[in-house]
N, C-alpha and C positions, 0 to 999 in steps of 0.2 A: 809397330804392330797394327795390322788393320783391325778396325772396330767392327762389331757385328752389323751395324748399321751400313757401313761401307761395303761389307761382304755381301749383304742382301741386296744392296743397290747395283752392285757390279756383276752379280751372278744370276740375277732373275731373268727368265726368258722373256722375249718380247711379247709372245702369245702363249696362252694356255688353252688347252682343249676344254670345251664346255661339256660336262657330263650330265647335265640335266636332260631329262626326257622330253620336255617341252620348253618353249621360250619362257623366260622368267615372267613376262607380262601376263601369261596364260595361267600362272599360279595364283593370281589374284581372284578370289571367289567371294560372293556375298556370304557373309556369316563367318569367315575366316580372315583374321588379321595377321599379317606377317610383318614382323619388325626386327631390324638388326640393332641391338643396343651395344654401345661400347663396353667391351670387357674390362673389368677392373682387377687390379691386384688386391691381395689381402689387406695392404695399407690404404686402399681407396683410390690409388692413382690409376688413371686410364692407361691400358695397354695399347699403344697406338697400333691401328691396323688390325685388331682383333675384336671380335664381337660375340655376344650371346644372342640367339634368335628367340624371340618370343612368339610363339604360335597361339592365338587366342581365338577361342570360340566366341562369337558375337551374335548371340540370340537370346538376350536376357529376358525378354517378354515371355519366353517359353522355357525359362530356366536353362538356357544354353543347350537345350536338346539339339542333336545334330540331324539336319535334313540330308536328303540324298546328295544334293549339291555341296553341303558343307563336308560330308564324308570324302567326296572326290578332292575337295580343296585341301583338306588335312593330309591326304596321301601325297599330293603334289607339294605340299609345304614341307613335310618332313623329308621327302626326296631332296628338295632344294637345299634344306639345311644340312642334310647328310653329306652332300658333295661339295659344299662351299668350304674352301680351304681356309677362310678367315675365321670360321665358327669354332668356338670353344665348347659350347654347350647349348642345349635347347630347353627353353622353359615352355612348358605346355600349361595353359591357363585359360581363363575366360573372363568375360566383361562383369563387373559388378561385384557385390559381396553376398549375394544370395545363393548363388549355385555355380559350381564348377561345371557340372553336367549332369542331367538327369536321364541320359540315355537318347534312344531314338525318338524322333518327333512323333508323339502319339497322334496327333492331328493327321499327319501324313500316313502313318500306319493305318489308322481307322478309316480314312476317306480314299485311300488308294490301294495299299498293299493288302488290306483285309479281304479275303476271298480270292486273291490273286497269287496263288503260290508260285506260279512261274515268274511273276514279276518280283516277288520278294526274294526269290532265289538268286536273281541278278543283283538286287540290293545287297544281299548277304556276301556276294562275292566282293563287293566294295568295302563292306564293313570288315570283312576278313583281311582285305588288303590294307586297311587303315591300322588295324592292330599289328599286322606284319611290318608295316612301315615304321612303327614306333620300336618294335622289337628289334628291327634291323638297321636302325639309324646308326651311322658311324660315330655319332656324338652322344655323350651321356644326355639322358633326358630327365628333366626334373619336372614333375607335376606340382605346380603351385595351386594348392587347394584353396580357392578363395570363398568356397561355400559348399553346399551339399554336393556329394558325389555319390550318386544313386544309380543302380541298374547298369545300362551301358556305360554310363559315366564312371562308374566304379571299375568297370572292365578296361577302358582305355587308360584309366588312372594307374591300375595295377600294372599295365604293360610298361609304364615308365620305369626308370631305374631308381629314382628317389621320389619321395613325396614329402612336401612341407606344407602343413595345413595351419590355418587360423582356428581357434579353438571353438568357434560357434558352429563349425561345419558338422555335418553328420554324414555317415556312411551306411551303405547297405544295398540290398537287392530288391527288385520288384517282381521277379518272375512268376511263381505260382499264384501270387495275388492278382496278377494282371494278364494271365493267360500266356505266360511263356515260361522258359527255364533259363537259367543264368549260364548258358552255354556259349556265350561269346567271349569267353576268357575267364569268367569267375569260377566256374567249377574246375578249370585248369590251375588257376593261379592261388585261389583261396586255400585249399589244402597244403599247398607248398609254403604259403606266407603265414598262415595262422593256425594250421593244423586241422586234422580231419574233423574233430568234434565242433569247433567254432565254425569251420566252413560249413558243416551240415546246418547249423542253427541259422547262419545268415543266408544260405542258399535256398532254404525251405521255408523258414518262417518269415522272412522278409521284414524283420523288425529293425529299423534304423538303429545305429549305435553311434555314440558320441566321438568326437575327435580324440578325447582322452582315452577312451577305451581302445580307439584305433592305435594310438601311440603305445599303450600297454601291450596290445597284441602283436606290435611289430609291423603293422601295415603301412605305417608312415615313419619317417625318420627324423621329422622335426615338427614342433608344435609351439605357436605363439599365440598371445591373446590378442584380440581385435576390438574388444569392447572398452570404451573410455567412458567412465563415470567421473564427473568433475574434473576432466582433463587428465586423468590418471587410468593407465591400463589395469584392468581387473580380469581374472579368469572367468571363464563362462559360468555364471551363477546358477545355470540349470543342471550342472553335474556335480556329482560328489567326488572329490579328488582324494579323500582319505578313506581308508578301508573301514567299513562299518557294516553292520547287519540290518536288513529290512524287517518288516513285521512278520515275515515268514521264517526268519532265521537264516536267510541266504546272505552270503557275503555280497556286498555291493561295492564296486571300486570303479569310478568313472562312468556310472551310469546315470540315467535320469532320476531325479528326486521324486518325492510323492506329488500327488496332484496339487495340494496346497502350495507346496514349495515351488512347483513348476509355475503356477500362477503368479506368485510374487517374483520369481526369476524372470518371467516374460515382461512384467511390468518394469522391473529394472532394467531389461535390455532396451525396452521402448524409450526409457528416460535418458539413455546414454546415446552415444554415437559410435559408429562402426569405423574404424581406422585400420587400414591394411598396411600401414607403413612398416610395422615390425615384420609382417610376412614378406614384404619386398626386401627388407634388409637381410632376413634370413636366407631368402633365395640367392641374393646377390653374394652373400658370404660363402654359400655352398658353391656357386659357380667359380668364385675366386680360388677356393680350394682346388677345384678341377683344373683351373687354368695352370696352377703352379705344379704341373706334373709333366712327364715325358708324354707327348701326345700318342704315339703309337702304342706304348705300354699301356696307356689309359684305355685306348680303344680295344686292345686285346683283352684287357682285364674285364671290361664291360661285356664283351662277346661271351667270354667264358662264363662270367657269373649270370648271364641271361639264359644259359643252356637249360637249366630245369624248366623255366617257364617255356622256352622255345619247344622242348621236346614234347611237353604235354599239349601245347597249343597246336603244333603241327600234326600230332597223332589224331587229334579229334575234330580240328575245325571244319573239314569236308562233310563228316557225318552229321556234325552239328547244323551246318547250313542246310543240309537236306531235311533234316527233321524240323528245323524252324520254318522252312518253306511250307511243308505239308500242314503243319500246326496252324497256318494261317486260314485254313478251311474250317477249323473248329475252335479251340479254346482261345487262340490268339485273336481270332476274328471277333470273338465275343468280348473278351477282356479289353481290347483296345477300343472297341466301340463304346463300352460302358465307361472307360476313363474320359473318352473324348465328349460323350454325350451327357454324362452325369454332372451334377452341380454340387455345391457345398451342401445344399439342403437334402438332395437325394443320395448323395454320396457317389462315388465313382468305381465301386466294385459290384459285381453280380450278386445274386442270391446263391451262394456256393451250395447251400444245403439243398435247395430247389433242383439245382443242376445234378447233384449226386443222386437225388432221389429219382429224377428222370432217367438217368443212365442205368440205375440199378434195375429198372423194369424194361430195359432195352429201347428206350425212346431214341429214334434217330436224331442226327444233327440236321435240323431243318431251320429256315429263316424264322418260322413261327417259334420254335424253341428258343432260339437266340433272342428274339424280340421279347419273349416272355421273362427273360432273365435280366433284362436292362434295369438299371437303377430307377425305382419309381414306377415300374411296370404294374405293380398290383394296385397302386393308387389310380392308375388311369383306366383300370377295367370298368 
């Protein structure tokens, strides 16, 4: 009887068509790393000739925020992984242990796109294509959450099929606090994934929440510790993992502790070391489970289970693109400038009350109004 190896060797074609849109060399982009790692079975042995692709955001100095070029690179990287016959799964992650992604690059937003809606509209075409490339990938996509997942980072993370996080990570939106709205995917995905009420809290108040809460809400499927104290892994000391009541009688579960406790927790974190080896093991274990399935059945299952996300995303993405572009003339222009020009001392948010007071009496959006709202503007008068 012929072996599987002999059948593969004698029946494989001499040449295969290349279904990439561009030459592979052209998918290499500053800020995006593309690596094929040998796929492993659940027993840890290497599956010869099969791989998991790791697509890694590489901009740690700016918390892995994505520039225009990085967005283009991510689109090409997901396309390349999608059509690669040797690929089992895609792991989407970032360099370092501080951030998976904090969204669009606010320096680029403030210094180039602010006040240029026609340019931002073109940028948003690319952003939409990046989200669609994740949702349309023919391979399961695992978000390896190595650090904070905020704003647009939350949106591209939720576009993935699975998320596995280290428990020092936090999650959330930045929209109305920084001059935007979370309509790059979060307003589509959050109600589906965590329910309307929690989606409303996250999308409007922009208060970050812990990985433990993310796990409880179901926005991630795996959670592992990353902090080592005296050589042993410990859970994130800045969150409460057992149900209890705070001073107002509200149930707290997986939320941040009191200010005194938080100070002690921060000191404990500083005294330890961050080790992402358990995160890597959890990601590899998930990829191994995906490997030991029928590939076409897996692809079809993923396609079907993505449909609620896709339907919401495709219904809204073009209207969202148009609104976000026009918003670059007013609130986004103001909010991104404030974040980019602010400091730790002045803060990075505008005077929201002053803005509301100005608009209440019909003050038009002028450069003078925007300048008056910048962090520290009153102290410079």
